[in-house]
C-alpha positions in Angstrom: 0.0 0.0 0.0 1.4 3.4 -1.0 0.2 6.9 -0.5 1.6 9.9 -2.3 0.9 13.3 -0.8 1.0 16.5 -2.8 1.7 19.3 -0.2 3.4 22.6 0.1 4.4 21.8 3.7 5.9 18.2 3.7 7.6 19.1 7.0 4.2 18.9 8.8 4.2 15.1 8.3 7.5 14.4 10.1 6.2 14.3 13.7 3.4 12.0 12.5 5.8 9.5 10.9 8.2 9.4 13.8 5.9 8.7 16.8 3.7 5.9 18.2 2.1 3.3 16.1 2.4 5.4 13.0 6.2 5.0 13.1 5.7 1.3 13.2 3.4 1.3 10.2 5.6 3.5 8.0 9.1 2.5 9.1 8.2 -1.2 8.6 6.9 -0.6 5.0 3.4 -1.8 5.8 2.3 1.6 4.5 4.6 3.5 2.1 4.4 7.3 2.1 6.0 9.7 -0.4 5.7 13.5 0.0 5.8 15.7 -3.1 6.1 19.5 -3.1 4.5 21.2 -6.1 6.9 24.0 -5.7 9.6 21.7 -7.0 7.7 21.6 -10.3 7.0 25.3 -10.7 8.9 27.6 -13.1 10.9 30.7 -12.5 13.3 31.8 -9.9 10.6 32.1 -7.2 9.0 28.7 -7.9 5.6 30.3 -7.8 2.7 28.0 -7.2 -0.2 30.5 -6.5 -1.7 33.6 -8.0 -4.5 36.1 -7.6 -8.0 34.8 -8.4 -9.7 35.9 -11.6 -12.7 38.1 -10.7 -11.0 39.6 -7.7 -11.4 38.8 -4.0 -9.1 38.0 -1.1 -6.4 35.4 -1.0 -4.5 33.3 -3.5 -5.3 30.3 -5.6 -3.0 27.3 -6.2 -2.1 27.2 -9.9 -3.0 24.1 -12.0 0.3 23.7 -13.9 2.7 23.0 -11.0 0.1 20.5 -9.6 -0.2 18.7 -12.9 3.6 18.4 -13.3 3.7 17.1 -9.8 1.0 14.6 -10.5 2.7 13.4 -13.7 5.9 12.9 -11.7 4.1 10.8 -9.2 2.4 8.7 -11.9 5.8 8.1 -13.5 7.3 7.1 -10.2 4.5 4.7 -9.5 4.9 2.9 -12.9 5.4 -0.8 -12.2 8.4 -2.7 -13.4 7.9 -4.5 -16.7 7.7 -7.9 -14.9 5.0 -6.8 -12.5 1.4 -7.7 -13.2 -0.4 -5.1 -11.1 -0.9 -1.6 -12.4 0.0 0.6 -9.4 -0.6 3.8 -11.4 -4.4 3.4 -11.3 -4.9 4.6 -7.7 -7.4 7.5 -7.3 -6.4 11.2 -6.9 -8.1 12.5 -3.8 -8.6 16.1 -2.8 -9.6 17.2 0.8 -12.4 19.6 0.4 -15.5 20.9 2.2 -17.7 19.6 -0.6 -16.4 16.0 -0.2 -18.0 13.1 1.3 -17.5 13.0 5.1 -14.9 10.3 6.0 -16.4 7.4 8.0 -15.2 4.1 9.3 -16.5 2.0 6.5 -14.5 4.1 4.0 -11.4 3.9 6.2 -11.7 0.1 6.1 -11.9 0.2 2.3 -8.9 2.4 2.1 -7.0 0.0 4.5 -7.4 -2.8 2.0 -6.6 -0.7 -1.1 -3.4 0.0 -3.1 -3.4 3.5 -1.7 -4.0 6.9 -3.3 -2.6 10.2 -4.4 -3.7 12.8 -1.8 -3.8 16.5 -2.8 -3.6 19.0 0.1 -5.0 22.4 -1.0 -3.9 25.7 0.6 -4.9 29.4 0.5 -8.3 30.0 -1.1 -8.2 26.7 -2.9 -7.1 25.1 -6.1 -7.7 26.1 -9.7 -11.0 24.4 -10.6 -9.6 23.2 -13.9 -7.1 20.9 -12.2 -9.9 19.5 -10.0 -12.2 18.9 -13.0 -9.5 17.2 -15.0 -7.5 15.2 -12.5 -9.3 14.7 -9.2 -11.3 11.5 -8.8 -12.9 12.0 -5.5 -13.1 14.6 -2.7 -13.1 13.9 1.1 -14.2 16.1 4.0 -13.5 15.6 7.8 -16.7 17.6 8.7 -18.4 21.0 8.6 -15.4 23.1 9.4 -12.5 24.7 7.5 -8.8 23.9 8.0 -5.8 26.0 6.8 -4.9 23.2 4.4 -5.4 19.6 3.6 -2.4 18.3 5.5 -4.3 17.7 8.8 -7.0 15.8 6.9 -4.4 13.7 5.0 -2.7 12.8 8.3 -6.1 11.9 9.8 -6.8 9.5 6.9 -3.3 8.0 7.0 -3.5 7.5 10.8 -6.9 5.8 10.5 -5.7 3.5 7.7 -2.3 2.7 9.2 -3.7 1.4 12.5 -5.8 -1.1 10.7 -2.8 -2.8 9.1 -1.8 -6.2 10.5 1.0 -6.0 12.9 0.7 -2.2 13.7 -1.3 -2.4 16.9 0.2 -4.4 19.8 -3.1 -6.3 20.1 -4.3 -7.5 16.7 -7.9 -7.5 17.8 -8.1 -4.2 19.6 -9.4 -2.2 16.6 -12.3 -4.6 16.4 -13.7 -2.9 19.4 -13.3 0.7 18.2 -16.4 2.9 17.8 -18.2 2.5 14.5 -16.6 -1.0 13.9 -18.8 -3.7 12.4 -17.9 -5.9 15.4 -19.8 -3.4 17.6 -22.6 -3.3 15.0 -21.5 0.2 14.0 -22.2 1.7 17.5 -20.1 3.8 19.8 -17.7 2.1 22.2 -18.4 1.7 26.0 -16.6 3.4 28.8 -13.3 1.9 30.0 -11.7 1.8 33.5 -8.3 0.8 35.0 -6.6 0.9 38.4 -7.3 1.9 41.1 -10.7 0.4 41.7 -11.8 3.5 43.6 -10.6 7.0 42.4 -11.8 10.2 44.0 -14.7 8.3 45.6 -15.7 6.9 42.2 -15.8 3.1 42.0 -15.3 0.9 39.0 -18.7 -0.6 38.0 -19.3 -3.9 39.9 -20.0 -5.9 36.7 -16.4 -5.3 35.5 -15.0 -6.7 38.7 -17.3 -9.8 38.7 -15.0 -12.0 36.7 -18.2 -13.2 34.9 -17.6 -13.0 31.2 -21.2 -13.0 30.1 -22.1 -10.4 32.7 -19.2 -8.2 31.6 -20.1 -8.4 28.0 -23.8 -7.6 28.7 -22.7 -4.6 30.7 -20.5 -3.4 27.9 -23.2 -4.0 25.3 -25.8 -2.1 27.4 -23.4 0.9 27.8 -22.7 1.0 24.1 -26.4 1.1 23.4 -27.0 3.8 26.0 -24.1 6.0 24.8 -25.0 5.6 21.1 -28.7 6.3 21.8 -27.9 9.5 23.6 -25.2 10.8 21.3 -25.7 9.2 17.9 -29.3 7.9 17.6 -28.8 7.6 13.8 -26.4 4.7 14.5 -29.1 2.9 16.6 -31.5 3.3 13.7 -28.9 1.8 11.3 -28.2 -1.1 13.7 -31.9 -1.9 14.0 -32.5 -1.7 10.3 -29.6 -4.1 9.8 -31.2 -6.5 12.3 -28.4 -6.2 14.8 -30.5 -5.5 17.9 -31.9 -8.4 19.8 -34.5 -8.5 22.6 -32.0 -7.7 25.3 -30.7 -4.8 23.3 -34.2 -3.4 22.8 -34.8 -3.7 26.5 -31.6 -1.8 27.2 -32.7 0.8 24.7 -36.1 1.1 26.3 -34.5 1.8 29.7 -32.5 4.6 28.1 -35.6 6.2 26.8 -37.3 5.8 30.1 -34.4 7.6 31.9 -34.5 10.4 29.3 -38.3 10.9 29.6 -39.3 14.1 31.6 
């Protein structure tokens, strides 16, 4: 799996690549990452990559030509050897943008099993629309807010994908219990506790100290239902529509509604 990132600020990625589980994913080669600065493909002494927008207005717009040359260099670098069967040049070009589809766990799982992508990080007021129309295959958003550039969004995607690679997490099964995971029927995760058993007069729930596996799992399931119903009821609706909620789950959900009633 390989990701190529087009960015004017490749230095922003260094801390991400050198710490925690991300370092394990990228240093081991499980996920390959190459950073490309479009300024290296710009003309002139100043290597200009932006200019004033036509029609006036504030800010600057990233120019199409340096981006295209950068993309062409990436495509060339990704060309497989003549004895390789797979065409590694066919990965999508992705732009992080407010109009894109919001990134969700199911999409992250698909990315984690893909050949990777070419990620374009915009800056300033945006990118010349002609480059987007001609060369961008899909657009992704992290939510209804604006960042200074696409780098943070790219790092978020890379982090989410890297941790799903086999051998990256210390416990291979730990990501199966993350929020939104199919193993949890797409619901939010439950609360977690560790030592000491009593902290600031707050005790760990008795069920977690019981040593009774079924009782512990039922407590966790009920808490997941409660938290999801309170904070993301849309996920409860999706789980019910998919047939994931049993009688005990519906009883737990009914108790949540009773507690919430005035």
